[in-house]
N, C-alpha and C positions, 0 to 999 in steps of 0.2 A: 608158392611164396605168398605170405600174407601181406596185407596192405601196408603195415608198418615197415616191413623189410623192403618192400618195393619203393616206398617213399624215401628211405635212407639211401638206397642204391641209385635211384633215378634222379633224386633231387627235386622231385615233384611232390608237393605236400599231400598228405592223406586227404585233406579237404578238397584239393583240386582233383585228385583221382576220383573221389566220390562224385564231383561235379561232372567229370568226363563220363562217368558211368550213367548219370542221370540224362545226359545229352545223347547217349548212345555212341559216344566216340570210342570208348573202350569198355568192353564187358568182360569181367573176369571169367575165365573158362570154367572154373569150378567153385565149389563151396565146401568148407569143412563140415564135419558132423555137427559142429556148433553153429553153422550158418555164416561163418566168416568168409569174406571174399578170398579166393585163392587164384593167384595169377600164374600163368604158364610162361615159358620162355617166349612164345610167340606174342603173348600179351605185353610183355616187357618191351619187346622189339617194337610193337606198335606205339607204345608210350613214347619211345625215343623218336619215332617217326613223327608223332604229333608235335613234340617239342621242337623238332627241326623245322617243320613247316611253320610253326608259330613264330620262330625266330626270323623268318623271312617277312613277317608282317601279315600273314594270312589270318583271317578271323576263324573262330572255331567252326562256323558253318562251312567256310571254304576248306578247312582242313578235312572235315568229315567227307565232303564231296570228293576231294582229291584222293582220299584213301579208299572210298567205297564205290565210286562211279568208274567202271571200266572204260567208259567212253570219254572220260575227262582228259582234256589236253591242257597242259600247263602254260603253253606259250603266251596265249592272250592274257591270262591272269598275271603272269610274270611281267609282261609289258605294262599292265595297269599298275602293278606294285612299283615298278621303276618310276612311272609318272608320279604316283603318290609320294614316293620317297623324295623325288626331286622337289616337289612342291613343299614338302615338309622342311627339307633342308633350306630352301629359299626363305620360308617363313622364319625359321630359327636363325638363319644368318641375318635377316633383317632385324630380328629382335636383339641379337647379339650386338649389331652395329648401334642400335638405338640405346642399349644399355651402356655401351662404351662411351657414347657421346654424352649421356647423362652423367656418367662418372667423371668424364673429363671436365665437365662444367663445375665440378665440386659443389654440389648443392648443399646448402646449409641445413635445410629441413625438408620435410615432405611437401610442404607448400611450394617450396622452390622447385622440387622435382616435378610437381604437377604443372607448374608454370613452364618449365622447360619442355615437358612432353607436349603441352598444348601448342607451344611455339613450333616445335618440330612438325606437328601435324599440320599447322597452318602453312608452313613452308611447302608442304606437299599438297595443298588444297587445289581444287580445280578452278577456284576463283582467283583471277589475277589480282584483284583488289586485296583479297585476304593475304596472298603471298607477299604483296608489296608492303602491307602493314606489318607483317611478321618480320620482313627484312629490316624495316626501320626500327621495330621494337627490339630486335636482337642486339642493338647497340645501346639504346636508351633505357631499356627496362630489364630484360632477362638475357644474361650472357648465353650465347649459343656456341658450342664447340666449333672450331674453325673448319673441321672436315665437313660438318653439316652445311655450313654456309657455302663452302666451295662446291659441294655436290649440287646444291640448289642453283648456284650461279652458272655452273657449267652446263646445266640442263635447262636453263630458262630461255625461252624463245621470245617472250613478251618484252619489248624494249624498255618499257617503264619499270617493270619488275626487275629486269636485268640491271638497269641503272641503280635502283635502290640496293640491290645485292652487292654491286661493286662498291657503292658508297659504304655499305656495312663492312665489306672486306677491307677497305682502305683504313678503317678505324679499328680493325681487330688486331693489328700488329703483324710482325713478321712471321708469326706462326702459321699464317695461311699460305705462305710461299711454297713450302714443299708439296702440298697437294695440288696447288696451281701449276707447279712445274710438271707434275705428272700429267696434267691436262694438256700440256704442249705436245705430249707424245701420243695423244689420242688418235685413233684411225679416222675419227670423224672431223672433217674440216671445220664445222661450226663450233665444235667443242674447243679445238685449238685456238680459234679466233677469240672465243669468250675468255679463254685462259689468259692469252696475251693482253687482252683489253683490261682484264682485272689486275694483272701484274703491273701494267702501265700506270694505273691509278693509285698504286700503293706508294706513299711518299717516302717510306723508309729507304735508306741507302742500300739495304740488303736486296732490294728489288733490282738495282742497277746491274749487277753481274748477270742475273737471269736474262735481262733484256739484251745485254751484250752478247750472251750466248745465242739468243734468239736471232741475231743478225745472220747467223750461219744456218738457220733452219731451212729445210727444203721447201717449206710452204711460203710462197712470196707474200701472202697475206700476213702471216706471222712476222716475217721480216719487216714488212712495211709498218705495222703497228709498233714494233719494237724501235724502229728507227725514229719514228715521230716522237715517241716518248723520250728517247735518249737525246733527241735534239733539244727538247725543253730542259733537259738536265745538263746540257752543255758538254755532252760526250762526243768527241770528234770522230770516234769510230763509226758513227751513224752516217757520216757524209757520203761515202760511196753509195750506200743504199738509197739515200734521199735523192742523189743525182739520178740513179736508175729509175726511181719512181717518176721523176719529171720526164725522163726520156720515154718511159713506157706509158705516160699519162695515167698513172695510178695514184689517185689522191695527190696529183701534182701541185695543186694550190697549197695544200697543207704541207707538203714536202718543201715547197719554196719558203713558206713561213718558218718552218723549222730551221732551214739553212740561214735565214735572216737572223734568227735568234742566236744561232751558233756564231755567226759572223760578227756579232757585237764584241766578241773576244778578238782583239787585234792580232793575236797569235794565229787565229784560224781564218781571218779574212782573206789573206792571200791564197791559202790552200783551197778555200771554197771557190774563190773567183777562178782560179786555175782549173778546178774540176768542172766548172760550168763552161768555161771558154774552150777547153780542149776539144770537145766534140764539135764545136762550131768551126774549128779550123779544118775539119775533115770534109772534103768535097762531097763525099757520098752520104753524108748525114741528111736524113729526110728533112725537107723544108719545114714541116710542122714541128718537128723536134727542135730545129734551130730557133724557131719562133718562141717555143716554150722556154728554152734555155735563156734566150735573150730577156724575156719577160721576168725570169727568175732573178736576173741581175738587178732588177729595179730596187729591191729592198736590201741589197747587200751594201753595207756602209763601207766607207774607206776609199782611199785613192786608187787601189788596184781595180776595183769594180768600175770606178769612174773612167779610168784610162781604157779599160776593156770596152766600155760603151762608146767612147770616142772613136775607137778603132772600128767598131761595128757600124758607125754612121756612114762608113764608106763601103759597106759590104755589098757584094754583087747582087745579093738577094734584096730587092727593093723593100720588101715587107720587113725584113730584119733591120735594114738601115733606117727606115722610118720609125720603127719601134724604138730603136736605140736613141734616135734623135729626140723623140717624145719623152723618153725616160730621163734623158739628160736635162731637158728643160724643167721637168718636175723637180729634179734634184737641185737645180739652181734656184728654183723658187723656194724650196725648203731652206 
């Protein structure tokens, strides 16, 4: 079979077949009287073998060795190819992500594209100062897709850069909430905490339902951040978690401040006072816990808290009684 017919049947161009011949990959078995290459059935079978191995990513040198070296074992080479393929997929996935982010920013011209690319590179810089500047610039200069900001924020360990990124997220609108919500489901505790901290700083009302859902999160750190944020938003659902934080001495001072803010609503003052006093009436409650609960009553406004403190001035625990007496004096001074 002549080279033209082989090319038509195999799908390999005549030029490539000549290249294979020059490399010694495939040598036609015969020649016609006019000197043209003539391929046998075995030659054509070898051509298909060459193309099959090339489809796996082997170089022509590796293909020749695989076909001609009887001692060649493919296992190691296949493992190398798997590793190379994974690296290539990772690079291409990263490129695809970058392209999608650039597209999402809707650049007006190529100069705008270059600015966005530079900013994305800066967000991934090893320099904390560069990352922080990029976070600030993402709001004031070049718009960055929300997913890029969220990814940077969830992976940022430097507290100053993290603060700048949360600031940028808070000014990027509600579009950052879906990827931040995904961060709450991360298997990494530090990522979950960064996600809830970022959500807590987003002023839009759309963040409130996410924070309310986070009150039922299995991670107590997530629950705590959500409760503190909801307290400043006047959401009564945060009260049980805030009480638990005081009992457990987990950010108990901040939790007491949040309860004080909520108690400015007369409709919540009685509920919060009752929630603080109820554990105090249980004899088995640890003395240190009773002390913290009593102290938390200090900034709860209204008659219910005042009456609870008056009752506590006669408490069997002298420390609790003295604390309640001191707080009452302060309230009278005010």
